[in-house]
C-alpha positions in Angstrom: 60.6 131.6 71.8 59.2 128.3 72.8 60.2 124.9 71.3 57.2 122.8 71.7 58.6 119.4 70.7 61.8 118.0 72.1 62.6 114.4 71.2 65.3 113.9 73.8 66.7 116.0 76.7 70.3 115.3 77.6 70.8 114.3 81.2 73.1 116.7 82.9 73.4 117.8 86.5 72.1 121.3 85.5 69.0 120.2 83.6 66.7 123.0 84.9 69.0 125.6 83.3 69.0 123.6 80.0 65.1 123.6 80.1 65.2 127.3 80.5 67.3 127.6 77.4 64.7 125.5 75.6 61.8 127.4 77.1 62.9 130.9 78.1 59.3 132.0 78.6 58.2 128.9 80.6 56.6 125.7 79.4 53.4 127.5 78.2 54.6 131.1 77.7 53.7 133.2 74.7 56.2 135.3 72.8 56.2 136.9 69.5 57.4 134.8 66.6 60.9 135.3 65.2 64.4 134.6 66.4 66.2 137.5 68.1 69.8 137.8 69.1 69.0 136.7 72.7 67.4 133.5 71.4 70.4 132.7 69.2 72.6 133.1 72.3 70.4 130.6 74.2 70.6 128.1 71.3 74.4 128.6 71.2 74.6 127.7 74.9 72.5 124.7 74.3 74.6 123.4 71.5 77.7 123.9 73.7 76.2 121.8 76.4 75.2 119.0 74.0 78.7 119.1 72.5 80.3 118.9 75.9 78.2 115.9 76.9 79.1 114.1 73.6 82.8 114.9 74.0 82.9 113.5 77.5 81.2 110.3 76.4 83.8 109.9 73.6 86.7 110.5 76.1 85.3 107.9 78.5 85.0 105.3 75.7 88.6 106.1 74.5 90.0 105.7 78.0 88.2 102.4 78.4 89.7 101.2 75.2 93.2 102.2 76.2 92.9 100.5 79.5 91.8 97.3 77.9 95.0 97.2 75.9 97.8 97.5 78.4 100.4 98.3 75.7 100.6 99.6 72.2 98.7 97.2 70.0 98.6 94.4 72.5 95.6 92.3 73.4 97.4 90.5 76.2 95.9 90.6 79.7 97.7 92.2 82.5 98.9 88.9 84.1 100.2 87.7 80.8 102.3 90.8 80.3 103.8 90.3 83.7 104.3 86.6 83.1 106.5 87.4 80.2 108.4 90.2 82.1 109.1 88.1 85.2 110.1 85.0 83.2 112.3 87.1 81.0 114.0 88.7 84.0 114.7 85.3 85.6 116.2 83.7 82.5 118.4 86.7 81.8 119.8 86.8 85.4 122.5 84.5 86.8 120.6 81.5 88.1 120.9 77.8 88.9 117.3 76.6 88.4 117.5 75.6 84.7 115.3 72.6 84.8 112.7 74.3 87.0 112.6 77.3 84.7 112.1 75.2 81.7 109.2 73.3 83.3 107.7 76.6 84.3 107.9 77.9 80.8 105.9 74.9 79.6 103.1 75.7 82.1 102.6 79.3 81.3 99.6 80.3 79.2 101.7 82.6 77.0 104.4 81.9 74.6 107.9 82.2 76.2 111.4 81.7 74.8 113.8 79.9 77.0 117.5 80.7 76.3 119.6 77.6 76.2 122.1 78.9 78.7 122.6 75.5 80.2 123.8 74.1 76.9 125.8 77.2 76.1 124.9 76.8 72.4 125.7 79.6 70.1 124.5 80.1 66.6 126.9 80.7 63.7 126.1 84.4 63.9 127.1 84.5 67.6 123.5 84.7 68.9 122.4 82.3 71.7 120.2 79.4 70.7 116.6 79.5 72.1 113.7 77.2 72.3 110.1 78.2 72.0 107.1 76.8 73.8 103.7 77.0 72.1 101.4 74.1 72.8 98.4 76.0 71.7 98.8 78.8 74.2 98.2 82.5 73.9 100.7 84.4 71.7 101.3 88.1 71.6 99.5 90.0 68.9 102.8 90.8 67.2 106.4 89.7 67.5 107.4 93.2 68.2 105.2 93.2 71.3 107.1 90.3 72.8 110.4 91.8 71.7 109.6 95.0 73.7 108.8 93.0 76.9 111.9 90.8 76.5 114.0 93.9 75.9 112.7 95.5 79.1 113.3 92.3 81.0 116.9 92.2 79.7 117.5 95.8 80.8 116.0 95.2 84.2 118.2 92.1 84.6 121.3 94.1 83.8 120.5 96.7 86.4 119.5 94.0 88.8 123.0 92.3 88.5 124.5 95.6 89.7 122.0 95.9 92.6 122.0 92.3 93.7 124.7 92.9 96.4 122.3 95.2 98.2 120.1 92.2 99.3 121.3 90.5 102.4 121.6 86.6 102.3 119.9 86.3 105.6 116.8 88.1 104.3 116.7 85.7 101.3 117.0 82.6 103.6 114.2 83.9 105.8 111.9 84.6 102.9 112.7 81.2 101.4 111.8 79.5 104.8 108.5 81.4 104.7 107.7 80.2 101.2 108.4 76.6 102.3 105.5 76.8 104.8 102.8 74.9 103.0 100.2 76.4 105.3 100.6 79.9 103.9 98.0 81.2 101.5 98.8 83.2 98.4 97.9 86.4 100.2 100.3 85.4 103.0 103.1 84.9 100.6 102.5 88.3 99.0 102.6 89.8 102.5 105.9 88.1 103.2 107.3 89.4 99.9 106.0 92.9 100.7 107.6 92.8 104.1 111.0 91.7 102.7 110.7 94.5 100.1 110.2 97.0 102.9 113.4 95.8 104.6 115.5 96.6 101.5 114.0 100.0 100.7 116.9 101.7 102.5 119.1 100.1 99.9 117.3 101.6 96.9 119.7 103.8 94.8 119.0 107.4 95.4 119.2 108.3 91.8 116.6 105.8 90.7 112.9 106.4 90.6 111.1 104.5 93.4 108.8 102.4 91.2 111.7 101.2 89.1 113.8 100.3 92.2 110.8 98.5 93.8 110.2 96.5 90.6 113.9 95.4 90.3 114.2 94.6 94.0 111.0 92.5 93.8 112.4 90.6 90.9 115.7 90.2 92.6 114.1 88.8 95.7 112.2 86.3 93.6 115.4 85.3 91.8 117.4 84.9 95.0 114.8 82.8 96.7 114.5 80.5 93.7 118.3 80.3 93.6 118.4 79.4 97.3 115.6 76.8 96.9 114.9 75.9 93.2 111.9 73.8 94.2 110.2 77.1 95.2 110.5 78.6 91.7 106.9 78.0 90.7 105.3 79.4 93.9 107.8 82.3 93.9 107.1 83.1 90.3 103.3 83.3 90.6 103.4 85.2 93.9 105.8 87.7 92.3 103.5 88.1 89.2 100.5 88.7 91.5 102.4 91.2 93.7 103.5 93.2 90.7 100.0 93.2 89.2 98.6 94.5 92.4 101.2 97.1 93.3 103.4 98.0 90.3 101.4 97.2 87.1 100.7 100.9 86.2 104.5 101.3 86.1 105.0 98.1 84.1 102.3 99.1 81.7 104.0 102.5 81.1 107.3 100.7 80.5 105.8 98.5 77.8 104.0 101.4 76.2 107.1 103.5 76.1 109.4 100.6 75.2 111.5 101.6 78.3 113.0 104.7 76.5 
């Protein structure tokens, strides 16, 4: 059997074999008319090849769509997700950089909620008062999305309070001195943070997954440097966000997707 007209031939690596299925007797061969069992088998193979190609294309498109949305239902970019996470961790930890954190919250391109810890104001229902910063900046697609990130930040901060004693003060002071060097580039600061993180790897809890320990220790280093020198908060914050996005964002993305079960 010979199919004389083919409007489109799928591009696959094994194209010659597909052509043989279309033209089992060659491009100009002659066979008796009629469809036999063998020809039906050839057509079945052809349909399977076409179906496989289409299914792979659909899977690729689906994967791209999932990667473009770093968490369930969220249109926030990667950096904005990490902005919220790092900011939430800092404000829920014990800190002494209230004014600097408030100023930082006003600069961020995403909506953040700054707990009024320094006023120690409690609502009538016992919840802590908070202030929101909008100023026309990007907001999460839904309130639940922000709640998930803030809840993760709170849990990480709680674990961080228990791990904070594992970081030596001398390491914090040295890292703060490096950040005070105005001649350092952003890449240099990330390298300094990475080196400090390497020095505390031996203090990681053995029963904690490595990515989680790295994330918490990175956040703790940022918090301790900012506590040691509050004027460094802005630089420390942005370096920490960039470091996490380069090295730990896959883990962060999974935390947000799973709601840190």
